[in-house]
N, C-alpha and C positions, 0 to 999 in steps of 0.2 A: 708378855704376850697377851694376857687375859684382858687387860684394860684397853687394848687397842682394837678390840672387836665389838665395841658397844653399838656401833651404827647398824649392825645387822640384827640387833635384838628384835625389834618389832617386825621387820621384814620376814625373818625366819619364823617368828611366832605365828604370823598370819598364814604363811605358806604351810606351816605344820598342820593347821586345821583345814585349810581350803583345798590344798592339793595333795593327792595321794601318791607318795613316792614308793617305788617298788624296785628292789634289787633283782637283777637278772643273772643268768648263768654266764654272760659275757663280761661280768664285773663292771657293769654300767648301772647308773641310777636313772630310771625312767620316771617322769612326772606325768600323772594322769589327772584329768579333770572331766567328770561326766562321762567316763569311759573312753575318753580320747587322749592319746599321748600328746603332750604339749612341749616336752623338753627331754633332753638326754645328756647325761654327764658321766664320765668314767669315775670309778671309785678307786683312788690310789691305795688306800688301806683303811682299816678300822681303828678308831681311836679307843684306847682302853678307858672305861669309866673309872672315876675315882672320886672319893669324898673330898669335900673342901678342907684344905689344910693351909691356911694362911700363916705366914711367919709373924712373929710378934714384932711389930714396928710401931714407932711413935706415931700417934694419930695425926699430928700436924705434918710430920714428914710424909706419911702416906697420902694425906690430902693434897699436899703440894705436888707430889709425884703424879697422882691421878690427874690433877688439873693440867700439868705440863704434857703428860702423855695424851690425854684426850684432846687438848688444844692442837697439838701437832697432827694427830690423826684426823680430826675433823677438818682442819684447814685443807688437808689433802683430799678428803672425801668430798666436801662441798665444792671444791674447785673443779671437780669432775662430774658434778651432779646438777640436775635441773630441779627447780622449785615445783613441788606438787601442790596444787590448790587444795585448801582445806575442805572444799565441797566434795572432794573425791573420796574422803575417808568415811568409815561407818560411824564415826562420832558426830558427823555433821547434823543429823536430825536433832540430836540432843543440843548441840551448840546453837542451832537456829532457834530452839525453844528458849534458851537462856539469854540470848542476846537481845537487848533493847536498843532503840535508836540512841538513847542518851546514856547508855551504860559505859563505864570506864573499864577497859579490859587490859589485862596483862597476860602474856604467855612467855614462860621461861624455858629457855633451851629448846626452841622448836627446830633448830637447824633449817633445813629446807623442806620440812614436813609439818608445817603449822596446822593447828586444829581450829584456831579462832580466825574470824574473818581478817583478811589483810587490811581492809579499810577500817580505821577507827580503833585498831588494837595496837598497844605498845608491846614490842618484842624485845627480849634480852637474850643474847647468846654469846658464848665465849669465842665463837669463830668469827673472825673479821670477814671472811669470804661469805659466810651465811648472812651476816648482817648486810653486806654490800648487795647481795642478790635480793634480799627482802626489801631493801630500800629502793632498788631498781624497779621492783614490781609495784612500788607505790606505798609500801608499808612504812611505819615508823619504827625503826629498830636501832639498837645500840649495843655495844659490847658490854658484857658484865657476867657475873657468876651468881649462882643461886644463894651463896652464903653471904653476899653483900649486895643486895638489890639497891640501886641508886634512886630510891623513891621514898616519899614521905609516908608516915603511918596512915593507914586507911584510905589510900589514894585510889584504890580500884574496887569495882563492884563484882568483877569476875576475874579470877586468877586461875591459870591453867599450867600444869606441869606434868606432862605425860612421860612415863618411863624414865623418871629422873631420880626420885628420892632413894630408890633402892641401889643406885649407883654411887651415892654420896656417902663418904665415910661418916660424916656428922649429919645424920638425917634429922636429929632434933634441931640442930641449928638451921638446916634447910627449911623445915616446917615452920620454925619460928619466924624466918624471914618471909615465907609465903603468906603466913597469916598476919604478920605485922602490917603488910601493905594492903591487906584486905579490909574493906569497910565493914562496919557492923551490919549484919544481915546479908553480907555478900556471899558469893558462891565460890568454892574451891573445887576444881576438877583435877583429879590425879589418877594415875594407874600404878598398881604395885603387884608384885608376885606374892603368893600366899604359901604358908606352911613350910617351915624350915625342914621338916621331915622329907619334903619333896626335892631337897637339894641334889642336883646332879651335875655332870660335866657341862650341861647346857648353861647353868648359872655362871660357872667359871667362864664359859665361852663368851657370854654377853657382858661380863664384868659386874655381876651383882655383888654387892657387899652383904646382902641379907635377903631373907624372905620374911614376911610378916604373918604372925598368927592373927586371925580376925579379931579376937577379943582384945589383944594387945594393941592392934592398930586403932580400934575404936577408942580405947582408953588414951592412947597417945594423942589422937586428934582432939579428944575432949580436953586435954591439958591446955590446948591452944584455943579453946572456946569454939570448937567445931563439932557439929552433929552430922552424922552420916544420914543423908536422906534416902539415897537409893544407890544401887550398884548393878553391874552387869559383868558376865563372864567376858574376858577380854584377852586376846593373844593366846597364851599358853605355849608351852614348849612343844616341839614337833612330835607327832605320834611316831614317826619313823626316826630311829637313831642314825640312819644313813645320811639324812640331810645335815645333821649336826657334824658328823664325821667329815663329810665332804667339804663343808664350809671351813672347818678348822684347818684341814690340810691345805686347801688352796690359799687361804689367807696367810699361812705361814710360809709356804713354799712357792706359790705363784700369785703373789699379791696383785700384780697388775691385771692378770687374767681374772682374778676373783672380783676385783673392782668393776671390771667391764660387765661381768655377769650380774653383779648386784644392780648396777645402774640401768642395764639394758634388758635384763630378763627377770630377775627375781623381784625387784621392787615393782615393776609394772604388773607382774602376775599377782603379787600380794595385794595391790590396790584393786585390781580387776575382780579378784575372787574372794575378797573379804566378805564375811557374813554380817547381817544386821545384828545390832546389839539388842538383847532382851533384858529389860530393866525390872528389878524387883525392889521392894521397900527394904531399907536397911542395908547392912553389909552381908554379902553372901559368905556363909561359913562352911559350905560344903567341902568335905575333905578331898573330893575329887577335882576341885577347881584349883588351877595353878595360878591364875592371874585375874584381877578385877580392875575395872575402871569405876571410880567412886565419885559421887556428887555429894559435897558437904556444904552445910550452911553455917555461917558464923552466928553465934548467939548474939542477941540484942539485949544488952543489960538495961 
């Protein structure tokens, strides 16, 4: 079940910060924004929190299982979803500052939530339906996976992979591929969750394989010739556990209804009420921060 819930990662994270869920005496969850009630859903039950306890499985076997499960799930998800323009996300001001008219750009696994401009960007996604919709919107897209990018070394000036590497069993291999196709002096834009000590049922819910310690992440990126330039607090798990409980129950027991709410209510709300990103130099190491978006620059030898 855990790996089939990845698509709700960012949506729930944004809602967790932007919208204030409150449980009422009638066993319903009311969503408020600016003091105004904007949604109501019944709470079927509360999910017990538990620590991460993954079975010992061969890495290759687990990787193939994740790919198969994710591909099946996303084919269904994107077949029922609409493309959201990158200009609507809070990453757009940063992206606009990084994009040049002559820059070669790649975004990996955008689904129908791309962050880079549709025009002039190469997109790669495992979902054929997502690729088809991106192409229909005028983008250049093809099927592929993060562990085997079909491009030459140093082919792109800007590479983007949002909410991806923490879901991949072989994150070293994924980062190796992302940086392989990045030109010297190029920019890598990624987002990752921080602090393994913060692991909760939320991480299981969205299919995380790990959380990163800031120092370890900086060191890992340096191994691939990347220097962190700046970062911003991004996403984070919901302040209210009710939102997590609700999503988990409906996705397991009433999937069709959950998908309708995701596409017609939660995702539109998440986009509408997301907060501006506040950038600081280097990588944020604050213990209270759950997730960051990071801008890295490739060393020029």
